[in-house]
C-alpha positions as a Markdown table, in Angstrom:
| # | Residue | x | y | z |
|---|---|---|---|---|
| 1 | Met | 0.0 | 0.0 | 0.0 |
| 2 | Arg | 1.3 | 3.5 | -0.9 |
| 3 | Gly | 1.6 | 6.3 | 1.7 |
| 4 | Leu | 3.0 | 9.7 | 2.4 |
| 5 | Val | 5.6 | 10.2 | 5.1 |
| 6 | Thr | 4.2 | 12.8 | 7.5 |
| 7 | Lys | 6.6 | 12.5 | 10.5 |
| 8 | Ser | 10.2 | 11.4 | 11.1 |
| 9 | Thr | 11.6 | 11.0 | 14.6 |
| 10 | Gly | 14.8 | 9.3 | 13.4 |
| 11 | Ser | 13.8 | 5.9 | 14.7 |
| 12 | Trp | 10.3 | 5.6 | 13.2 |
| 13 | Tyr | 8.1 | 7.3 | 10.6 |
| 14 | Gly | 4.5 | 8.3 | 10.5 |
| 15 | Val | 2.9 | 7.4 | 7.2 |
| 16 | Leu | -0.5 | 8.5 | 5.9 |
| 17 | Ala | -1.6 | 5.6 | 3.8 |
| 18 | Asp | -4.0 | 5.4 | 1.0 |
| 19 | Asp | -6.6 | 3.8 | 3.3 |
| 20 | Gly | -6.7 | 7.0 | 5.4 |
| 21 | Asn | -4.9 | 5.6 | 8.4 |
| 22 | Val | -1.6 | 6.8 | 9.8 |
| 23 | Tyr | 0.8 | 4.0 | 10.4 |
| 24 | Gln | 3.9 | 3.9 | 12.7 |
| 25 | Cys | 6.6 | 2.5 | 10.4 |
| 26 | Arg | 10.0 | 1.0 | 10.6 |
| 27 | Ile | 12.3 | 0.6 | 7.6 |
| 28 | Lys | 13.1 | -2.6 | 5.8 |
| 29 | Gly | 16.2 | -2.5 | 3.5 |
| 30 | Lys | 18.5 | 0.3 | 2.4 |
| 31 | Phe | 17.5 | 3.4 | 0.6 |
| 32 | Arg | 20.1 | 5.7 | -1.0 |
| 33 | Thr | 20.0 | 9.1 | -2.6 |
| 34 | Lys | 22.3 | 9.0 | -5.6 |
| 35 | Asp | 25.7 | 8.1 | -4.1 |
| 36 | Ile | 25.2 | 10.4 | -1.1 |
| 37 | Lys | 25.2 | 8.8 | 2.4 |
| 38 | Thr | 22.4 | 10.2 | 4.4 |
| 39 | Thr | 21.7 | 10.0 | 8.1 |
| 40 | Asn | 17.9 | 9.7 | 7.3 |
| 41 | Pro | 17.2 | 7.5 | 4.3 |
| 42 | Ile | 13.5 | 8.5 | 4.5 |
| 43 | Ala | 12.3 | 12.1 | 4.8 |
| 44 | Val | 9.0 | 13.8 | 5.5 |
| 45 | Gly | 7.3 | 14.3 | 2.1 |
| 46 | Asp | 8.5 | 11.0 | 0.7 |
| 47 | Trp | 6.1 | 8.7 | -1.0 |
| 48 | Val | 6.7 | 5.1 | 0.1 |
| 49 | Asp | 5.1 | 1.6 | -0.1 |
| 50 | Ile | 4.4 | -0.1 | 3.2 |
| 51 | Met | 3.7 | -3.6 | 4.3 |
| 52 | Val | 1.0 | -3.5 | 7.0 |
| 53 | Glu | 1.6 | -5.4 | 10.2 |
| 54 | Met | -1.4 | -4.3 | 12.3 |
| 55 | Glu | -4.5 | -2.8 | 10.7 |
| 56 | Ala | -5.9 | -1.6 | 14.1 |
| 57 | Glu | -4.5 | 0.6 | 16.8 |
| 58 | Pro | -1.6 | 1.4 | 17.0 |
| 59 | Tyr | -1.5 | 0.8 | 13.2 |
| 60 | Thr | 2.0 | -0.5 | 12.5 |
| 61 | Ala | 3.8 | -1.2 | 9.2 |
| 62 | Ile | 7.2 | -1.6 | 7.5 |
| 63 | Ile | 8.4 | 0.7 | 4.7 |
| 64 | Val | 9.5 | -1.6 | 1.9 |
| 65 | His | 10.0 | 0.8 | -1.0 |
| 66 | Leu | 10.9 | 4.5 | -1.6 |
| 67 | His | 9.4 | 6.1 | -4.7 |
| 68 | Glu | 11.6 | 8.4 | -6.8 |
| 69 | Arg | 11.8 | 11.9 | -5.4 |
| 70 | Gln | 10.7 | 15.0 | -7.4 |
| 71 | Asn | 13.2 | 17.1 | -5.5 |
| 72 | Tyr | 14.5 | 17.6 | -1.9 |
| 73 | Ile | 16.3 | 19.9 | 0.4 |
| 74 | Ile | 19.6 | 18.5 | 1.8 |
| 75 | Arg | 22.3 | 19.7 | 4.1 |
| 76 | Lys | 25.6 | 18.5 | 5.4 |
| 77 | Ser | 25.2 | 16.7 | 8.7 |
| 78 | Ile | 26.6 | 18.5 | 11.7 |
| 79 | Asn | 30.0 | 16.9 | 12.7 |
| 80 | Leu | 29.6 | 14.3 | 9.9 |
| 81 | Ser | 31.2 | 16.0 | 7.0 |
| 82 | Lys | 30.8 | 13.0 | 4.7 |
| 83 | Gln | 27.2 | 12.4 | 5.4 |
| 84 | Ala | 24.1 | 14.5 | 4.7 |
| 85 | Gln | 20.6 | 15.0 | 6.1 |
| 86 | Ile | 17.6 | 15.3 | 3.9 |
| 87 | Ile | 15.4 | 18.0 | 5.4 |
| 88 | Ala | 12.2 | 17.3 | 3.3 |
| 89 | Ala | 11.3 | 15.9 | -0.1 |
| 90 | Asn | 8.8 | 16.4 | -3.0 |
| 91 | Leu | 8.3 | 20.1 | -2.4 |
| 92 | Asp | 6.4 | 22.7 | -4.4 |
| 93 | Gln | 8.2 | 25.5 | -2.6 |
| 94 | Ala | 10.4 | 26.2 | 0.4 |
| 95 | Phe | 10.6 | 29.4 | 2.5 |
| 96 | Leu | 13.3 | 30.4 | 4.9 |
| 97 | Val | 12.0 | 32.4 | 7.9 |
| 98 | Val | 14.5 | 35.2 | 8.5 |
| 99 | Thr | 15.0 | 37.6 | 11.4 |
| 100 | Leu | 17.5 | 40.5 | 11.5 |
| 101 | Ala | 17.8 | 40.3 | 15.3 |
| 102 | Ser | 17.0 | 37.9 | 18.2 |
| 103 | Pro | 18.3 | 35.8 | 16.5 |
| 104 | Phe | 20.2 | 37.3 | 13.6 |
| 105 | Thr | 20.1 | 35.5 | 10.2 |
| 106 | Ser | 23.2 | 36.2 | 8.2 |
| 107 | Leu | 23.2 | 36.8 | 4.5 |
| 108 | Gly | 25.6 | 33.9 | 4.1 |
| 109 | Phe | 23.1 | 31.5 | 5.7 |
| 110 | Ile | 20.3 | 32.8 | 3.5 |
| 111 | Asp | 22.5 | 32.4 | 0.4 |
| 112 | Arg | 23.4 | 28.8 | 1.3 |
| 113 | Phe | 19.7 | 27.9 | 1.7 |
| 114 | Leu | 18.8 | 29.5 | -1.7 |
| 115 | Val | 21.8 | 27.8 | -3.4 |
| 116 | Thr | 20.7 | 24.4 | -2.1 |
| 117 | Ala | 17.1 | 25.0 | -3.2 |
| 118 | Glu | 18.4 | 26.0 | -6.7 |
| 119 | Ala | 20.6 | 23.0 | -6.9 |
| 120 | Tyr | 17.8 | 20.6 | -6.1 |
| 121 | Asp | 15.0 | 22.3 | -8.1 |
| 122 | Val | 13.0 | 23.7 | -5.3 |
| 123 | Pro | 11.4 | 27.1 | -5.8 |
| 124 | Ala | 12.4 | 29.2 | -2.8 |
| 125 | Gly | 11.6 | 32.5 | -1.1 |
| 126 | Leu | 12.1 | 34.4 | 2.2 |
| 127 | Ile | 9.8 | 35.3 | 5.0 |
| 128 | Phe | 11.1 | 38.2 | 7.1 |
| 129 | Asn | 9.4 | 37.8 | 10.5 |
| 130 | Lys | 9.1 | 40.0 | 13.7 |
| 131 | Leu | 8.1 | 43.1 | 11.6 |
| 132 | Asp | 6.5 | 44.5 | 14.8 |
| 133 | Leu | 10.0 | 44.9 | 16.4 |
| 134 | Phe | 11.6 | 46.9 | 13.6 |
| 135 | Ser | 12.7 | 50.5 | 14.2 |
| 136 | Glu | 13.0 | 52.9 | 11.3 |
| 137 | Glu | 16.7 | 52.0 | 11.0 |
| 138 | Gly | 15.8 | 48.4 | 11.0 |
| 139 | Leu | 13.2 | 48.8 | 8.3 |
| 140 | Asn | 15.8 | 50.5 | 6.1 |
| 141 | Ile | 18.1 | 47.5 | 6.6 |
| 142 | Leu | 15.2 | 45.1 | 5.9 |
| 143 | His | 14.5 | 46.9 | 2.6 |
| 144 | Glu | 18.2 | 46.6 | 1.7 |
| 145 | Tyr | 18.0 | 42.9 | 2.3 |
| 146 | Thr | 14.8 | 42.4 | 0.3 |
| 147 | Ala | 16.1 | 44.4 | -2.6 |
| 148 | Ile | 19.1 | 42.1 | -2.9 |
| 149 | Tyr | 16.9 | 39.0 | -3.2 |
| 150 | Gln | 13.9 | 40.3 | -5.1 |
| 151 | Thr | 16.2 | 41.7 | -7.8 |
| 152 | Asn | 17.4 | 38.1 | -8.2 |
| 153 | Gly | 13.9 | 36.6 | -8.5 |
| 154 | Tyr | 13.4 | 35.5 | -4.9 |
| 155 | Pro | 10.0 | 36.5 | -3.5 |
| 156 | Cys | 10.2 | 38.2 | -0.1 |
| 157 | Tyr | 7.4 | 38.7 | 2.5 |
| 158 | Glu | 7.4 | 40.8 | 5.6 |
| 159 | Val | 5.3 | 39.5 | 8.5 |
| 160 | Ser | 4.8 | 39.6 | 12.2 |
| 161 | Ala | 3.6 | 36.1 | 13.2 |
| 162 | Leu | 3.1 | 37.3 | 16.8 |
| 163 | Lys | 0.8 | 40.2 | 15.8 |
| 164 | Gly | -0.8 | 38.5 | 12.8 |
| 165 | Met | 0.6 | 41.0 | 10.3 |
| 166 | Asn | 0.4 | 39.9 | 6.6 |
| 167 | Ile | -0.5 | 36.3 | 7.5 |
| 168 | Asp | -3.2 | 36.2 | 4.9 |
| 169 | Ala | -0.6 | 36.7 | 2.2 |
| 170 | Ile | 1.3 | 33.7 | 3.5 |
| 171 | Asn | -1.9 | 31.6 | 3.6 |
| 172 | Asp | -2.5 | 32.4 | 0.0 |
| 173 | Leu | 1.0 | 31.2 | -0.9 |
| 174 | Leu | 0.5 | 27.8 | 0.8 |
| 175 | Arg | -2.9 | 27.0 | -0.7 |
| 176 | Asn | -2.7 | 23.5 | -2.4 |
| 177 | Lys | 1.1 | 23.4 | -2.2 |
| 178 | Thr | 3.5 | 21.3 | -0.3 |
| 179 | Thr | 5.8 | 23.8 | 1.5 |
| 180 | Leu | 8.9 | 23.6 | 3.6 |
| 181 | Ile | 9.2 | 26.2 | 6.4 |
| 182 | Ser | 12.8 | 26.4 | 7.7 |
| 183 | Gly | 15.1 | 28.7 | 9.6 |
| 184 | His | 17.2 | 29.2 | 12.7 |
| 185 | Ser | 15.7 | 28.3 | 16.1 |
| 186 | Gly | 14.0 | 31.4 | 17.5 |
| 187 | Val | 13.0 | 33.0 | 14.3 |
| 188 | Gly | 9.3 | 32.3 | 15.0 |
| 189 | Lys | 8.5 | 29.3 | 12.8 |
| 190 | Ser | 6.2 | 27.8 | 15.3 |
| 191 | Thr | 4.5 | 31.1 | 16.0 |
| 192 | Leu | 4.1 | 31.6 | 12.3 |
| 193 | Ile | 2.6 | 28.1 | 11.9 |
| 194 | Asn | 0.2 | 28.8 | 14.8 |
| 195 | Ala | -0.9 | 32.0 | 13.0 |
| 196 | Ile | -1.5 | 30.1 | 9.8 |
| 197 | His | -3.2 | 27.2 | 11.4 |
| 198 | Pro | -4.1 | 27.7 | 15.1 |
| 199 | Ala | -5.3 | 24.1 | 15.5 |
| 200 | Ala | -1.7 | 23.0 | 14.9 |
| 201 | Glu | -0.8 | 24.2 | 18.5 |
| 202 | Met | 2.9 | 24.3 | 17.9 |
| 203 | Arg | 5.0 | 24.8 | 21.0 |
| 204 | Thr | 7.0 | 28.1 | 21.1 |
| 205 | Ala | 9.8 | 29.2 | 23.4 |
| 206 | Asp | 11.6 | 32.5 | 24.3 |
| 207 | Ile | 15.0 | 33.5 | 23.0 |
| 208 | Ser | 17.9 | 32.4 | 25.2 |
| 209 | Asp | 19.1 | 35.6 | 26.9 |
| 210 | Trp | 22.7 | 34.6 | 27.2 |
| 211 | Ser | 23.2 | 33.5 | 23.6 |
| 212 | Asp | 20.5 | 35.3 | 21.7 |
| 213 | Lys | 19.8 | 32.0 | 20.0 |
| 214 | Gly | 16.4 | 30.3 | 19.9 |
| 215 | Arg | 15.6 | 27.2 | 21.9 |
| 216 | His | 14.5 | 24.2 | 19.8 |
| 217 | Thr | 10.8 | 23.8 | 20.1 |
| 218 | Thr | 10.4 | 21.4 | 17.1 |
| 219 | Thr | 12.3 | 18.2 | 17.8 |
| 220 | Phe | 11.4 | 16.3 | 14.7 |
| 221 | Ala | 10.2 | 16.9 | 11.2 |
| 222 | Glu | 6.5 | 16.9 | 10.7 |
| 223 | Met | 3.9 | 17.5 | 8.0 |
| 224 | Ile | 0.8 | 19.6 | 8.9 |
| 225 | Ile | -2.2 | 19.3 | 6.7 |
| 226 | Leu | -3.7 | 22.7 | 6.2 |
| 227 | Pro | -7.5 | 23.2 | 6.4 |
| 228 | His | -7.6 | 25.4 | 3.3 |
| 229 | Gly | -5.6 | 22.9 | 1.2 |
| 230 | Gly | -1.9 | 22.3 | 1.2 |
| 231 | Arg | 0.7 | 20.6 | 3.3 |
| 232 | Leu | 3.2 | 22.4 | 5.5 |
| 233 | Ile | 6.5 | 20.7 | 6.6 |
| 234 | Asp | 8.0 | 22.0 | 9.8 |
| 235 | Thr | 11.5 | 21.0 | 10.8 |
| 236 | Pro | 13.8 | 21.6 | 13.8 |
| 237 | Gly | 15.6 | 24.9 | 13.8 |
| 238 | Ile | 18.8 | 24.9 | 11.8 |
| 239 | Arg | 22.0 | 26.5 | 13.1 |
| 240 | Glu | 24.3 | 25.2 | 10.5 |
| 241 | Leu | 23.7 | 24.7 | 6.8 |
| 242 | Gly | 26.6 | 23.0 | 5.0 |
| 243 | Val | 26.2 | 22.8 | 1.2 |
| 244 | Ile | 26.8 | 19.3 | -0.1 |
| 245 | Asp | 27.2 | 17.6 | -3.5 |
| 246 | Ile | 27.7 | 20.8 | -5.5 |
| 247 | Glu | 30.9 | 20.9 | -7.6 |
| 248 | Gln | 32.9 | 24.1 | -7.7 |
| 249 | Arg | 32.6 | 24.4 | -11.5 |
| 250 | Glu | 28.8 | 24.2 | -11.1 |
| 251 | Leu | 28.3 | 26.6 | -8.2 |
| 252 | Gly | 27.9 | 29.7 | -10.3 |
| 253 | His | 24.8 | 28.2 | -12.0 |
| 254 | Phe | 23.0 | 28.3 | -8.7 |
| 255 | Phe | 23.3 | 32.1 | -8.3 |
| 256 | Pro | 20.7 | 33.5 | -10.8 |
| 257 | Glu | 22.6 | 36.8 | -11.3 |
| 258 | Met | 25.8 | 34.9 | -12.1 |
| 259 | Arg | 24.1 | 32.3 | -14.3 |
| 260 | Ala | 22.7 | 35.2 | -16.5 |
| 261 | Leu | 26.3 | 36.4 | -17.2 |
| 262 | Met | 28.4 | 33.3 | -17.4 |
| 263 | Asn | 28.1 | 32.9 | -21.2 |
| 264 | Asn | 29.7 | 36.4 | -21.5 |
| 265 | Cys | 32.9 | 35.4 | -19.7 |
| 266 | Arg | 36.0 | 35.1 | -21.9 |
| 267 | Phe | 36.8 | 31.6 | -20.8 |
| 268 | Asn | 34.3 | 28.7 | -20.8 |
| 269 | Asp | 35.8 | 27.3 | -17.5 |
| 270 | Cys | 35.9 | 30.7 | -15.8 |
| 271 | Arg | 35.8 | 30.4 | -12.0 |
| 272 | His | 34.7 | 34.0 | -11.5 |
| 273 | Ile | 37.5 | 34.6 | -9.1 |
| 274 | Asn | 40.4 | 36.4 | -10.8 |
| 275 | Glu | 40.2 | 35.5 | -14.5 |
| 276 | Pro | 40.6 | 38.2 | -17.1 |
| 277 | Gly | 37.4 | 39.0 | -19.1 |
| 278 | Cys | 35.1 | 37.6 | -16.4 |
| 279 | Ala | 31.6 | 39.1 | -16.9 |
| 280 | Val | 30.7 | 38.3 | -13.3 |
| 281 | Leu | 33.6 | 40.3 | -11.9 |
| 282 | Ala | 32.8 | 43.1 | -14.2 |
| 283 | Ala | 29.2 | 43.2 | -13.0 |
| 284 | Leu | 30.4 | 43.1 | -9.4 |
| 285 | Gly | 32.6 | 46.1 | -10.0 |
| 286 | Glu | 29.7 | 48.0 | -11.7 |
| 287 | Gly | 27.3 | 47.2 | -8.8 |
| 288 | Gly | 25.3 | 44.7 | -10.8 |
| 289 | Ile | 26.0 | 41.9 | -8.3 |
| 290 | Ala | 25.6 | 42.5 | -4.5 |
| 291 | Pro | 29.0 | 42.1 | -2.7 |
| 292 | Ser | 27.3 | 40.0 | -0.1 |
| 293 | Arg | 26.2 | 37.5 | -2.7 |
| 294 | Tyr | 29.6 | 37.3 | -4.3 |
| 295 | Glu | 31.2 | 36.8 | -0.8 |
| 296 | Ser | 28.8 | 33.9 | -0.3 |
| 297 | Tyr | 29.9 | 32.4 | -3.6 |
| 298 | Leu | 33.5 | 32.6 | -2.6 |
| 299 | Ser | 32.8 | 31.1 | 0.8 |
| 300 | Ile | 30.9 | 28.1 | -0.6 |
| 301 | Tyr | 33.4 | 27.7 | -3.4 |
| 302 | His | 36.2 | 27.4 | -0.9 |
| 303 | Gly | 34.3 | 25.0 | 1.3 |
| 304 | Asn | 33.7 | 27.2 | 4.3 |
| 305 | Asp | 30.7 | 26.3 | 6.4 |
| 306 | Thr | 28.4 | 28.8 | 8.2 |
| 307 | Arg | 26.5 | 28.8 | 11.4 |
| 308 | Ala | 24.5 | 32.0 | 11.8 |
């Protein structure tokens, strides 16, 4: 019987099967993504086949087959540089929830998320939360941020999940779509989900005073079925986002502003670092590429990881 993975705790999976029941499942066999070793062979959003063990409470089954994925979001596992973690699969879109303070989301972190989404064919955008806390100076910085990304084709939305500001616009985005919501701990993902779907009753927590980092309130990935149509995947807060399985020579393709210029470079194998006749470097010098985006390109190119 076919089913959709709606929850992953690391040791078992919740699967919404075609018969309408949710089964607690274990894995049978090995599942691999290309040649990448993953810490979680099955992810929320995967379509699987199950072999039912118990057709009554507590509804148990074994996952025996993983269907081919349309796409997925993946990251390098913390402290396991040769392994990866699949965050979610089969997505129509993914949004990174961003805050400029308490906690701060760096441009480098944003860029790594967007590069990963580009590389694995997931349409992505940004949701800037905690709009109610912004001073006039903060709003100016916010508009500088959004200008960088909107110019490059990434939709940006400004909300206050706590105050319910602009939540209707987010609801419209989610309708009849499978959407990943990601971000650092403390950016207000759970509060945002509660504003979108109050019946979800997601746990929230205050920001840690001593570190200005959020406390994890989501401890495992879970899919929430929205009443107005659509599926929302919530994941534990991410502090590190290591890019994986992207070759240096391919990296520029995943920056839209660089991709648009690459054919104008003098050399076909241009790295966009110090080569003569590089169209990307020319655009950078003329203000056509944001310095922060180019700095992110260099950081990823040289294999540097980022936390905040």
